[in-house]
N, C-alpha and C positions, 0 to 999 in steps of 0.2 A: 504494499500500500504506500503510495507516494504522498508525503504530507504537503499541505499547502504552506505558503510562506506567511500566512496570517496567524501565527502563534508565536508565543515565547517559550522558553524552556526554564525548568527548575531542576535542581539536583534530585536524583532518585534517593529514596530512603537508604541511609548507610553509605552515602557518597560525600566526599569532601573535595574541594578544589583549591589549588594554591597557584598564585601567579609566579611564573619563572621567566628568565630572560627570553626563552624561545617562545613563550606563550603560556599555556596553562597545563598543570599537572593534576589529574584526577586520581583519587584513591577510593576504591570501593570495597566495602567489607565482604561482598560476595566474591569469594575466591581466596584470598584478597588479590586484587589486581590493580595495576597502574595503567593509566591511559594518558597519552600525551596529545595535546592539541597545539600544533605549530601555528599560532595565530599572531605571534609577535605582540605588538601593542594594540592590535585591533580589538581584541576582546579583553574584558576584565572580569574578575570573579563576580562583581555586582550585576553582570548581565544575567546571571542565573537566578535573579529574583522574579523572573517571568513578567516584567512590566512592559517589555517591548519585543518586537519581532527582530530577527537578525538584521533585516534591511533598515529598520528604524534605528537600531543601535549603531550600525556602521555609519549611517548618514549623520547621526548626532555626535558620535564620539571619535571616529577615526579620522586620521589626517592623511593627506597625500595619496599615495597609490592605493590605499585601502578602499577607495571609492570606485576603483575600476571593477567592472563587471566580473572579470576573471577572479579577482580576489574575493569578491562577495560570494561567487559560486563555490569557490574552494572552502570558504568558512561554512557555508550552509551545508555542503556535502559532508564535511567533518562532523558537524552537529548532528546530521542525520545518522551517521555511523555510530556516534556516541549514544543516540536515542535507541538505535537497533540493538545495542549491546546492553541497554538497561542502565546506563550511567546517568543519563538525564531523561526527563519526561516532558512532553508537551503540556502546556497549560493554556 
């Protein structure tokens, strides 16, 4: 099932996220497992409060090349993979 872009994301139960130089590091108690999201400074941990969509977040918070369609698509693809793995959930 392909999600629409009209949703935000929150962390799944038992998941924590931490900002790193490369982007974000997720730790989930299921496993335990680590997941990396190479987003640079485009995403921040506060994105996962579910208050805005990825497009809204990038438009409001990212600088420079992050506004390119390619970068937006890469971030949204990565978020979908994290959702599919149960690390984050749509809200």
